[in-house]
All heavy atoms as TSV, in Angstrom:
chain	resi	resn	atom	element	x	y	z
A	1	MET	N	N	125.708	121.551	95.948
A	1	MET	CA	C	126.008	120.149	96.174
A	1	MET	C	C	125.216	119.662	97.389
A	1	MET	O	O	125.169	120.323	98.416
A	1	MET	CB	C	127.511	119.978	96.436
A	1	MET	CG	C	127.891	118.552	96.723
A	1	MET	SD	S	129.662	118.347	96.883
A	1	MET	CE	C	129.793	118.115	98.624
A	2	SER	N	N	124.576	118.546	97.252
A	2	SER	CA	C	123.827	117.986	98.375
A	2	SER	C	C	124.598	116.817	98.984
A	2	SER	O	O	125.382	116.149	98.319
A	2	SER	CB	C	122.443	117.538	97.919
A	2	SER	OG	O	122.547	116.561	96.922
A	3	VAL	N	N	124.335	116.601	100.261
A	3	VAL	CA	C	124.964	115.509	100.991
A	3	VAL	C	C	123.890	114.466	101.277
A	3	VAL	O	O	122.820	114.793	101.780
A	3	VAL	CB	C	125.586	116.015	102.306
A	3	VAL	CG1	C	126.151	114.865	103.117
A	3	VAL	CG2	C	126.660	117.050	102.023
A	4	LEU	N	N	124.181	113.220	100.937
A	4	LEU	CA	C	123.250	112.121	101.198
A	4	LEU	C	C	123.801	111.222	102.285
A	4	LEU	O	O	125.010	111.024	102.392
A	4	LEU	CB	C	123.017	111.301	99.934
A	4	LEU	CG	C	122.372	112.019	98.756
A	4	LEU	CD1	C	122.264	111.084	97.563
A	4	LEU	CD2	C	121.013	112.554	99.118
A	5	LYS	N	N	122.907	110.668	103.059
A	5	LYS	CA	C	123.259	109.708	104.088
A	5	LYS	C	C	122.500	108.422	103.801
A	5	LYS	O	O	121.414	108.454	103.230
A	5	LYS	CB	C	122.887	110.267	105.460
A	5	LYS	CG	C	123.445	109.487	106.609
A	5	LYS	CD	C	123.303	110.263	107.901
A	5	LYS	CE	C	124.042	109.520	108.992
A	5	LYS	NZ	N	124.031	110.251	110.243
A	6	VAL	N	N	123.062	107.286	104.201
A	6	VAL	CA	C	122.437	105.985	103.950
A	6	VAL	C	C	122.121	105.319	105.285
A	6	VAL	O	O	122.968	105.250	106.180
A	6	VAL	CB	C	123.361	105.078	103.102
A	6	VAL	CG1	C	122.723	103.713	102.895
A	6	VAL	CG2	C	123.678	105.731	101.770
A	7	LEU	N	N	120.893	104.835	105.381
A	7	LEU	CA	C	120.427	104.143	106.580
A	7	LEU	C	C	120.029	102.726	106.180
A	7	LEU	O	O	119.304	102.533	105.205
A	7	LEU	CB	C	119.216	104.890	107.150
A	7	LEU	CG	C	118.548	104.325	108.388
A	7	LEU	CD1	C	119.492	104.433	109.578
A	7	LEU	CD2	C	117.275	105.089	108.671
A	8	GLU	N	N	120.498	101.748	106.922
A	8	GLU	CA	C	120.157	100.357	106.624
A	8	GLU	C	C	118.978	99.929	107.502
A	8	GLU	O	O	118.994	100.126	108.718
A	8	GLU	CB	C	121.351	99.454	106.878
A	8	GLU	CG	C	121.136	98.042	106.402
A	8	GLU	CD	C	122.420	97.224	106.392
A	8	GLU	OE1	O	123.480	97.758	106.723
A	8	GLU	OE2	O	122.336	96.038	106.045
A	9	ILE	N	N	117.964	99.356	106.864
A	9	ILE	CA	C	116.745	98.944	107.564
A	9	ILE	C	C	116.376	97.523	107.140
A	9	ILE	O	O	116.434	97.186	105.961
A	9	ILE	CB	C	115.574	99.889	107.236
A	9	ILE	CG1	C	115.875	101.290	107.755
A	9	ILE	CG2	C	114.267	99.378	107.818
A	9	ILE	CD1	C	114.788	102.284	107.473
A	10	LEU	N	N	115.959	96.724	108.101
A	10	LEU	CA	C	115.422	95.394	107.836
A	10	LEU	C	C	113.911	95.476	107.996
A	10	LEU	O	O	113.419	96.054	108.964
A	10	LEU	CB	C	115.988	94.372	108.821
A	10	LEU	CG	C	117.509	94.267	108.877
A	10	LEU	CD1	C	117.930	93.323	109.992
A	10	LEU	CD2	C	118.057	93.813	107.557
A	11	ALA	N	N	113.177	94.906	107.053
A	11	ALA	CA	C	111.709	94.949	107.116
A	11	ALA	C	C	111.137	93.616	106.651
A	11	ALA	O	O	111.791	92.871	105.919
A	11	ALA	CB	C	111.177	96.078	106.251
A	12	SER	N	N	109.904	93.351	107.066
A	12	SER	CA	C	109.261	92.096	106.667
A	12	SER	C	C	107.785	92.328	106.389
A	12	SER	O	O	107.193	93.327	106.812
A	12	SER	CB	C	109.431	91.043	107.752
A	12	SER	OG	O	108.762	91.442	108.925
A	13	SER	N	N	107.193	91.377	105.659
A	13	SER	CA	C	105.781	91.444	105.304
A	13	SER	C	C	105.258	90.033	105.038
A	13	SER	O	O	105.971	89.213	104.470
A	13	SER	CB	C	105.590	92.286	104.044
A	13	SER	OG	O	104.288	92.123	103.526
A	14	PRO	N	N	104.016	89.760	105.384
A	14	PRO	CA	C	103.423	88.473	105.021
A	14	PRO	C	C	102.945	88.453	103.567
A	14	PRO	O	O	102.585	87.410	103.048
A	14	PRO	CB	C	102.257	88.327	105.990
A	14	PRO	CG	C	101.884	89.732	106.328
A	14	PRO	CD	C	103.159	90.530	106.278
A	15	GLU	N	N	102.947	89.619	102.892
A	15	GLU	CA	C	102.397	89.748	101.539
A	15	GLU	C	C	103.425	89.511	100.426
A	15	GLU	O	O	103.208	88.688	99.547
A	15	GLU	CB	C	101.791	91.146	101.360
A	15	GLU	CG	C	100.734	91.508	102.381
A	15	GLU	CD	C	99.512	90.628	102.306
A	15	GLU	OE1	O	99.094	90.270	101.188
A	15	GLU	OE2	O	98.964	90.297	103.368
A	16	SER	N	N	104.517	90.319	100.420
A	16	SER	CA	C	105.484	90.259	99.317
A	16	SER	C	C	106.756	91.016	99.691
A	16	SER	O	O	106.785	91.757	100.670
A	16	SER	CB	C	104.892	90.887	98.047
A	16	SER	OG	O	104.701	92.279	98.252
A	17	TRP	N	N	107.802	90.842	98.849
A	17	TRP	CA	C	109.037	91.602	99.041
A	17	TRP	C	C	108.782	93.082	98.774
A	17	TRP	O	O	109.330	93.943	99.439
A	17	TRP	CB	C	110.159	91.083	98.136
A	17	TRP	CG	C	110.763	89.812	98.640
A	17	TRP	CD1	C	111.491	89.657	99.793
A	17	TRP	CD2	C	110.714	88.531	98.042
A	17	TRP	NE1	N	111.875	88.341	99.939
A	17	TRP	CE2	C	111.412	87.629	98.877
A	17	TRP	CE3	C	110.135	88.042	96.871
A	17	TRP	CZ2	C	111.570	86.285	98.577
A	17	TRP	CZ3	C	110.293	86.693	96.582
A	17	TRP	CH2	C	110.991	85.831	97.423
A	18	GLU	N	N	107.947	93.381	97.788
A	18	GLU	CA	C	107.623	94.774	97.477
A	18	GLU	C	C	106.935	95.450	98.671
A	18	GLU	O	O	107.236	96.592	99.007
A	18	GLU	CB	C	106.728	94.866	96.235
A	18	GLU	CG	C	107.424	94.489	94.952
A	18	GLU	CD	C	107.394	92.984	94.665
A	18	GLU	OE1	O	106.872	92.199	95.510
A	18	GLU	OE2	O	107.907	92.582	93.625
A	19	ASP	N	N	106.031	94.736	99.315
A	19	ASP	CA	C	105.339	95.280	100.477
A	19	ASP	C	C	106.322	95.485	101.629
A	19	ASP	O	O	106.236	96.486	102.349
A	19	ASP	CB	C	104.197	94.356	100.896
A	19	ASP	CG	C	103.326	94.962	101.986
A	19	ASP	OD1	O	102.898	96.119	101.827
A	19	ASP	OD2	O	103.076	94.274	102.994
A	20	ALA	N	N	107.254	94.570	101.806
A	20	ALA	CA	C	108.270	94.724	102.848
A	20	ALA	C	C	109.121	95.963	102.586
A	20	ALA	O	O	109.412	96.735	103.505
A	20	ALA	CB	C	109.142	93.476	102.931
A	21	ALA	N	N	109.510	96.189	101.333
A	21	ALA	CA	C	110.293	97.377	100.976
A	21	ALA	C	C	109.489	98.641	101.228
A	21	ALA	O	O	110.008	99.629	101.755
A	21	ALA	CB	C	110.741	97.301	99.520
A	22	GLN	N	N	108.214	98.640	100.879
A	22	GLN	CA	C	107.361	99.803	101.115
A	22	GLN	C	C	107.225	100.084	102.602
A	22	GLN	O	O	107.221	101.238	103.036
A	22	GLN	CB	C	105.980	99.609	100.482
A	22	GLN	CG	C	105.071	100.809	100.644
A	22	GLN	CD	C	105.655	102.067	100.027
A	22	GLN	OE1	O	105.900	102.108	98.829
A	22	GLN	NE2	N	105.874	103.095	100.835
A	23	LYS	N	N	107.124	99.033	103.403
A	23	LYS	CA	C	107.030	99.208	104.854
A	23	LYS	C	C	108.302	99.842	105.400
A	23	LYS	O	O	108.246	100.677	106.311
A	23	LYS	CB	C	106.742	97.874	105.543
A	23	LYS	CG	C	105.316	97.414	105.358
A	23	LYS	CD	C	105.041	96.137	106.095
A	23	LYS	CE	C	103.569	95.760	105.898
A	23	LYS	NZ	N	103.151	94.675	106.735
A	24	ALA	N	N	109.456	99.467	104.855
A	24	ALA	CA	C	110.727	100.069	105.283
A	24	ALA	C	C	110.735	101.558	104.979
A	24	ALA	O	O	111.111	102.378	105.826
A	24	ALA	CB	C	111.897	99.375	104.593
A	25	VAL	N	N	110.313	101.934	103.774
A	25	VAL	CA	C	110.276	103.352	103.383
A	25	VAL	C	C	109.250	104.117	104.220
A	25	VAL	O	O	109.520	105.220	104.702
A	25	VAL	CB	C	109.985	103.494	101.874
A	25	VAL	CG1	C	109.751	104.944	101.501
A	25	VAL	CG2	C	111.124	102.910	101.057
A	26	THR	N	N	108.098	103.534	104.426
A	26	THR	CA	C	107.051	104.181	105.213
A	26	THR	C	C	107.523	104.436	106.646
A	26	THR	O	O	107.329	105.528	107.195
A	26	THR	CB	C	105.763	103.327	105.223
A	26	THR	OG1	O	105.314	103.177	103.879
A	26	THR	CG2	C	104.676	103.959	106.065
A	27	GLU	N	N	108.149	103.454	107.237
A	27	GLU	CA	C	108.636	103.605	108.608
A	27	GLU	C	C	109.761	104.633	108.678
A	27	GLU	O	O	109.783	105.479	109.587
A	27	GLU	CB	C	109.115	102.252	109.149
A	27	GLU	CG	C	109.391	102.238	110.626
A	27	GLU	CD	C	108.164	102.495	111.494
A	27	GLU	OE1	O	107.046	102.167	111.088
A	27	GLU	OE2	O	108.348	103.040	112.609
A	28	ALA	N	N	110.677	104.601	107.725
A	28	ALA	CA	C	111.786	105.562	107.707
A	28	ALA	C	C	111.268	106.982	107.520
A	28	ALA	O	O	111.807	107.927	108.106
A	28	ALA	CB	C	112.776	105.202	106.610
A	29	SER	N	N	110.221	107.150	106.721
A	29	SER	CA	C	109.701	108.488	106.439
A	29	SER	C	C	109.046	109.140	107.658
A	29	SER	O	O	108.804	110.344	107.655
A	29	SER	CB	C	108.714	108.443	105.274
A	29	SER	OG	O	107.528	107.774	105.653
A	30	LYS	N	N	108.782	108.365	108.695
A	30	LYS	CA	C	108.218	108.934	109.922
A	30	LYS	C	C	109.233	109.823	110.636
A	30	LYS	O	O	108.858	110.738	111.361
A	30	LYS	CB	C	107.751	107.827	110.868
A	30	LYS	CG	C	106.531	107.079	110.363
A	30	LYS	CD	C	106.145	105.983	111.314
A	30	LYS	CE	C	104.955	105.193	110.794
A	30	LYS	NZ	N	104.615	104.076	111.698
A	31	SER	N	N	110.524	109.556	110.449
A	31	SER	CA	C	111.544	110.346	111.133
A	31	SER	C	C	112.555	110.988	110.179
A	31	SER	O	O	113.414	111.742	110.621
A	31	SER	CB	C	112.288	109.478	112.161
A	31	SER	OG	O	112.913	108.391	111.522
A	32	LEU	N	N	112.474	110.693	108.885
A	32	LEU	CA	C	113.416	111.249	107.906
A	32	LEU	C	C	112.673	112.055	106.856
A	32	LEU	O	O	111.565	111.705	106.467
A	32	LEU	CB	C	114.182	110.129	107.195
A	32	LEU	CG	C	115.025	109.190	108.030
A	32	LEU	CD1	C	115.577	108.073	107.158
A	32	LEU	CD2	C	116.143	109.946	108.706
A	33	ARG	N	N	113.325	113.122	106.385
A	33	ARG	CA	C	112.801	113.881	105.259
A	33	ARG	C	C	113.778	113.746	104.107
A	33	ARG	O	O	114.955	113.482	104.295
A	33	ARG	CB	C	112.666	115.351	105.630
A	33	ARG	CG	C	111.566	115.613	106.621
A	33	ARG	CD	C	111.330	117.087	106.780
A	33	ARG	NE	N	112.590	117.786	107.025
A	33	ARG	CZ	C	112.840	118.540	108.083
A	33	ARG	NH1	N	111.926	118.696	108.991
A	33	ARG	NH2	N	113.995	119.149	108.221
A	34	GLY	N	N	113.296	113.926	102.908
A	34	GLY	CA	C	114.174	113.938	101.743
A	34	GLY	C	C	114.676	112.577	101.310
A	34	GLY	O	O	115.792	112.469	100.803
A	35	ILE	N	N	113.867	111.529	101.500
A	35	ILE	CA	C	114.285	110.200	101.043
A	35	ILE	C	C	114.418	110.229	99.526
A	35	ILE	O	O	113.511	110.658	98.830
A	35	ILE	CB	C	113.294	109.110	101.501
A	35	ILE	CG1	C	113.336	108.992	103.026
A	35	ILE	CG2	C	113.614	107.775	100.840
A	35	ILE	CD1	C	112.335	108.029	103.615
A	36	GLN	N	N	115.574	109.787	99.036
A	36	GLN	CA	C	115.890	109.830	97.610
A	36	GLN	C	C	115.701	108.469	96.931
A	36	GLN	O	O	115.248	108.402	95.797
A	36	GLN	CB	C	117.347	110.267	97.407
A	36	GLN	CG	C	117.668	111.624	97.982
A	36	GLN	CD	C	117.188	112.748	97.106
A	36	GLN	OE1	O	117.244	112.656	95.901
A	36	GLN	NE2	N	116.691	113.798	97.719
A	37	SER	N	N	116.106	107.393	97.630
A	37	SER	CA	C	116.053	106.080	96.988
A	37	SER	C	C	116.099	104.968	98.027
A	37	SER	O	O	116.455	105.196	99.183
A	37	SER	CB	C	117.228	105.908	96.014
A	37	SER	OG	O	118.446	105.883	96.727
A	38	VAL	N	N	115.724	103.783	97.573
A	38	VAL	CA	C	115.861	102.586	98.396
A	38	VAL	C	C	116.556	101.530	97.544
A	38	VAL	O	O	116.199	101.316	96.386
A	38	VAL	CB	C	114.487	102.089	98.935
A	38	VAL	CG1	C	113.532	101.762	97.820
A	38	VAL	CG2	C	114.658	100.891	99.850
A	39	ASN	N	N	117.577	100.923	98.110
A	39	ASN	CA	C	118.346	99.893	97.427
A	39	ASN	C	C	118.161	98.594	98.198
A	39	ASN	O	O	118.520	98.510	99.370
A	39	ASN	CB	C	119.826	100.288	97.385
A	39	ASN	CG	C	120.682	99.289	96.648
A	39	ASN	OD1	O	120.212	98.267	96.189
A	39	ASN	ND2	N	121.956	99.594	96.553
A	40	ILE	N	N	117.571	97.597	97.556
A	40	ILE	CA	C	117.342	96.311	98.212
A	40	ILE	C	C	118.630	95.503	98.136
A	40	ILE	O	O	119.077	95.114	97.060
A	40	ILE	CB	C	116.190	95.529	97.545
A	40	ILE	CG1	C	114.927	96.394	97.434
A	40	ILE	CG2	C	115.918	94.230	98.295
A	40	ILE	CD1	C	114.402	96.918	98.724
A	41	GLN	N	N	119.245	95.280	99.295
A	41	GLN	CA	C	120.510	94.561	99.366
A	41	GLN	C	C	120.313	93.045	99.346
A	41	GLN	O	O	121.094	92.331	98.754
A	41	GLN	CB	C	121.259	94.940	100.637
A	41	GLN	CG	C	121.751	96.351	100.688
A	41	GLN	CD	C	122.808	96.629	99.652
A	41	GLN	OE1	O	122.718	97.622	98.991
A	41	GLN	NE2	N	123.775	95.794	99.488
A	42	ASN	N	N	119.280	92.597	100.022
A	42	ASN	CA	C	119.111	91.158	100.200
A	42	ASN	C	C	117.629	90.858	100.398
A	42	ASN	O	O	116.923	91.628	101.029
A	42	ASN	CB	C	119.922	90.710	101.425
A	42	ASN	CG	C	120.066	89.217	101.519
A	42	ASN	OD1	O	119.816	88.506	100.567
A	42	ASN	ND2	N	120.468	88.739	102.671
A	43	MET	N	N	117.185	89.738	99.863
A	43	MET	CA	C	115.813	89.289	100.065
A	43	MET	C	C	115.851	87.865	100.604
A	43	MET	O	O	116.677	87.059	100.153
A	43	MET	CB	C	115.024	89.315	98.755
A	43	MET	CG	C	114.856	90.688	98.180
A	43	MET	SD	S	113.757	90.760	96.739
A	43	MET	CE	C	114.599	89.726	95.570
A	44	SER	N	N	114.983	87.573	101.546
A	44	SER	CA	C	114.873	86.214	102.070
A	44	SER	C	C	113.425	85.961	102.454
A	44	SER	O	O	112.606	86.883	102.464
A	44	SER	CB	C	115.796	86.022	103.276
A	44	SER	OG	O	115.415	86.868	104.329
A	45	ALA	N	N	113.128	84.729	102.769
A	45	ALA	CA	C	111.761	84.377	103.142
A	45	ALA	C	C	111.773	83.282	104.199
A	45	ALA	O	O	112.694	82.464	104.251
A	45	ALA	CB	C	110.981	83.900	101.920
A	46	VAL	N	N	110.737	83.290	105.027
A	46	VAL	CA	C	110.531	82.249	106.026
A	46	VAL	C	C	109.530	81.259	105.446
A	46	VAL	O	O	108.493	81.661	104.914
A	46	VAL	CB	C	109.992	82.850	107.340
A	46	VAL	CG1	C	109.679	81.760	108.342
A	46	VAL	CG2	C	110.985	83.850	107.910
A	47	VAL	N	N	109.828	79.984	105.538
A	47	VAL	CA	C	108.946	78.943	104.997
A	47	VAL	C	C	108.375	78.122	106.144
A	47	VAL	O	O	109.117	77.654	107.022
A	47	VAL	CB	C	109.718	78.030	104.012
A	47	VAL	CG1	C	108.819	76.895	103.525
A	47	VAL	CG2	C	110.274	78.837	102.853
A	48	LYS	N	N	107.052	77.971	106.136
A	48	LYS	CA	C	106.361	77.121	107.113
A	48	LYS	C	C	105.383	76.242	106.354
A	48	LYS	O	O	104.635	76.731	105.508
A	48	LYS	CB	C	105.617	77.971	108.144
A	48	LYS	CG	C	106.541	78.688	109.092
A	48	LYS	CD	C	105.767	79.407	110.160
A	48	LYS	CE	C	106.753	80.136	111.062
A	48	LYS	NZ	N	106.091	80.986	112.025
A	49	ASP	N	N	105.402	74.967	106.631
A	49	ASP	CA	C	104.508	74.005	105.979
A	49	ASP	C	C	104.596	74.100	104.454
A	49	ASP	O	O	103.593	74.116	103.748
A	49	ASP	CB	C	103.056	74.194	106.431
A	49	ASP	CG	C	102.883	73.971	107.919
A	49	ASP	OD1	O	103.558	73.065	108.464
A	49	ASP	OD2	O	102.092	74.695	108.541
A	50	ASN	N	N	105.826	74.214	103.950
A	50	ASN	CA	C	106.114	74.264	102.509
A	50	ASN	C	C	105.538	75.491	101.804
A	50	ASN	O	O	105.350	75.480	100.596
A	50	ASN	CB	C	105.638	72.994	101.807
A	50	ASN	CG	C	106.379	71.777	102.303
A	50	ASN	OD1	O	107.576	71.835	102.554
A	50	ASN	ND2	N	105.674	70.672	102.464
A	51	LYS	N	N	105.237	76.547	102.553
A	51	LYS	CA	C	104.735	77.787	101.965
A	51	LYS	C	C	105.474	78.968	102.589
A	51	LYS	O	O	105.846	78.932	103.754
A	51	LYS	CB	C	103.234	77.955	102.207
A	51	LYS	CG	C	102.409	76.932	101.473
A	51	LYS	CD	C	100.953	77.238	101.611
A	51	LYS	CE	C	100.164	76.197	100.820
A	51	LYS	NZ	N	98.761	76.492	100.785
A	52	ILE	N	N	105.653	80.017	101.798
A	52	ILE	CA	C	106.297	81.226	102.320
A	52	ILE	C	C	105.326	81.924	103.259
A	52	ILE	O	O	104.194	82.227	102.883
A	52	ILE	CB	C	106.716	82.169	101.180
A	52	ILE	CG1	C	107.814	81.510	100.338
A	52	ILE	CG2	C	107.186	83.515	101.740
A	52	ILE	CD1	C	108.237	82.303	99.130
A	53	SER	N	N	105.783	82.156	104.487
A	53	SER	CA	C	104.926	82.811	105.478
A	53	SER	C	C	105.346	84.253	105.745
A	53	SER	O	O	104.552	85.033	106.272
A	53	SER	CB	C	104.949	82.022	106.789
A	53	SER	OG	O	106.256	81.990	107.329
A	54	GLU	N	N	106.594	84.596	105.392
A	54	GLU	CA	C	107.065	85.956	105.635
A	54	GLU	C	C	108.177	86.299	104.639
A	54	GLU	O	O	109.082	85.508	104.422
A	54	GLU	CB	C	107.606	86.072	107.062
A	54	GLU	CG	C	108.054	87.444	107.447
A	54	GLU	CD	C	108.538	87.496	108.896
A	54	GLU	OE1	O	109.101	86.506	109.380
A	54	GLU	OE2	O	108.341	88.541	109.511
A	55	TYR	N	N	108.059	87.475	104.037
A	55	TYR	CA	C	109.062	87.988	103.106
A	55	TYR	C	C	109.906	89.018	103.848
A	55	TYR	O	O	109.355	89.870	104.551
A	55	TYR	CB	C	108.386	88.651	101.899
A	55	TYR	CG	C	107.539	87.710	101.095
A	55	TYR	CD1	C	106.213	87.472	101.441
A	55	TYR	CD2	C	108.061	87.052	99.992
A	55	TYR	CE1	C	105.428	86.609	100.703
A	55	TYR	CE2	C	107.279	86.180	99.246
A	55	TYR	CZ	C	105.957	85.965	99.614
A	55	TYR	OH	O	105.188	85.102	98.883
A	56	ARG	N	N	111.239	88.951	103.671
A	56	ARG	CA	C	112.132	89.870	104.374
A	56	ARG	C	C	113.069	90.566	103.389
A	56	ARG	O	O	113.533	89.932	102.434
A	56	ARG	CB	C	112.967	89.118	105.403
A	56	ARG	CG	C	112.142	88.503	106.505
A	56	ARG	CD	C	113.011	87.734	107.459
A	56	ARG	NE	N	112.221	87.210	108.573
A	56	ARG	CZ	C	112.683	86.376	109.467
A	56	ARG	NH1	N	113.926	85.940	109.409
A	56	ARG	NH2	N	111.898	85.963	110.444
A	57	VAL	N	N	113.334	91.839	103.645
A	57	VAL	CA	C	114.281	92.596	102.821
A	57	VAL	C	C	115.249	93.358	103.718
A	57	VAL	O	O	114.897	93.776	104.817
A	57	VAL	CB	C	113.573	93.592	101.867
A	57	VAL	CG1	C	112.791	92.872	100.803
A	57	VAL	CG2	C	112.708	94.567	102.618
A	58	ASN	N	N	116.457	93.508	103.211
A	58	ASN	CA	C	117.472	94.334	103.833
A	58	ASN	C	C	117.643	95.521	102.896
A	58	ASN	O	O	118.106	95.357	101.771
A	58	ASN	CB	C	118.767	93.528	103.977
A	58	ASN	CG	C	119.884	94.322	104.603
A	58	ASN	OD1	O	119.794	95.521	104.730
A	58	ASN	ND2	N	120.936	93.635	104.976
A	59	CYS	N	N	117.225	96.704	103.337
A	59	CYS	CA	C	117.200	97.900	102.482
A	59	CYS	C	C	118.242	98.911	102.929
A	59	CYS	O	O	118.498	99.065	104.121
A	59	CYS	CB	C	115.848	98.598	102.579
A	59	CYS	SG	S	114.440	97.597	102.168
A	60	LYS	N	N	118.773	99.639	101.954
A	60	LYS	CA	C	119.587	100.812	102.235
A	60	LYS	C	C	118.811	102.004	101.692
A	60	LYS	O	O	118.562	102.095	100.494
A	60	LYS	CB	C	120.963	100.695	101.603
A	60	LYS	CG	C	121.815	99.646	102.307
A	60	LYS	CD	C	123.252	99.767	101.964
A	60	LYS	CE	C	124.033	98.766	102.797
A	60	LYS	NZ	N	125.453	98.882	102.553
A	61	ILE	N	N	118.416	102.897	102.592
A	61	ILE	CA	C	117.617	104.054	102.230
A	61	ILE	C	C	118.510	105.291	102.218
A	61	ILE	O	O	119.196	105.569	103.215
A	61	ILE	CB	C	116.438	104.223	103.204
A	61	ILE	CG1	C	115.501	103.023	103.055
A	61	ILE	CG2	C	115.713	105.536	102.971
A	61	ILE	CD1	C	114.316	103.028	103.956
A	62	SER	N	N	118.529	105.997	101.104
A	62	SER	CA	C	119.325	107.219	100.956
A	62	SER	C	C	118.429	108.424	101.165
A	62	SER	O	O	117.332	108.492	100.621
A	62	SER	CB	C	119.946	107.299	99.555
A	62	SER	OG	O	120.748	106.180	99.317
A	63	PHE	N	N	118.941	109.395	101.932
A	63	PHE	CA	C	118.189	110.624	102.152
A	63	PHE	C	C	119.139	111.803	102.211
A	63	PHE	O	O	120.317	111.657	102.516
A	63	PHE	CB	C	117.338	110.533	103.418
A	63	PHE	CG	C	118.124	110.305	104.682
A	63	PHE	CD1	C	118.474	111.373	105.503
A	63	PHE	CD2	C	118.508	109.032	105.052
A	63	PHE	CE1	C	119.187	111.163	106.673
A	63	PHE	CE2	C	119.239	108.813	106.216
A	63	PHE	CZ	C	119.574	109.876	107.031
A	64	GLU	N	N	118.587	112.972	101.880
A	64	GLU	CA	C	119.400	114.180	101.835
A	64	GLU	C	C	119.525	114.793	103.230
A	64	GLU	O	O	118.549	114.902	103.967
A	64	GLU	CB	C	118.755	115.202	100.900
A	64	GLU	CG	C	119.621	116.401	100.631
A	64	GLU	CD	C	119.045	117.285	99.558
A	64	GLU	OE1	O	118.014	116.937	98.955
A	64	GLU	OE2	O	119.641	118.346	99.334
A	65	VAL	N	N	120.753	115.157	103.590
A	65	VAL	CA	C	121.016	115.816	104.861
A	65	VAL	C	C	120.844	117.307	104.649
A	65	VAL	O	O	121.404	117.888	103.722
A	65	VAL	CB	C	122.444	115.501	105.366
A	65	VAL	CG1	C	122.739	116.253	106.654
A	65	VAL	CG2	C	122.621	114.008	105.560
A	66	GLU	N	N	120.054	117.945	105.513
A	66	GLU	CA	C	119.792	119.388	105.379
A	66	GLU	C	C	120.772	120.189	106.198
A	66	GLU	O	O	121.214	119.818	107.218
A	66	GLU	CB	C	118.375	119.706	105.818
A	66	GLU	CG	C	117.353	119.044	104.926
A	66	GLU	CD	C	115.924	119.295	105.398
A	66	GLU	OE1	O	115.719	120.005	106.386
A	66	GLU	OE2	O	115.021	118.767	104.751
C-alpha cells in the first residue's frame, strides 16, 4: 500500500492554462519525487486592455510518500 500526499500550488503563465499547470508540476518536481497526478481546482485570468494577459491555475499535486 502506498501513501500519497497532496500539495496545493498556485501558478501562472502568459501563454495558457496548460502552460501554467506545467509550470506548477515542473516547479514541484524540483523538490518532490513520485508525482502521481495534478488536479486543476480553479482557473482564472487577468485581463488588461480587453485581452487576457495572464492565465492562473490552482493545482493540487499528488505524490507518493517514501
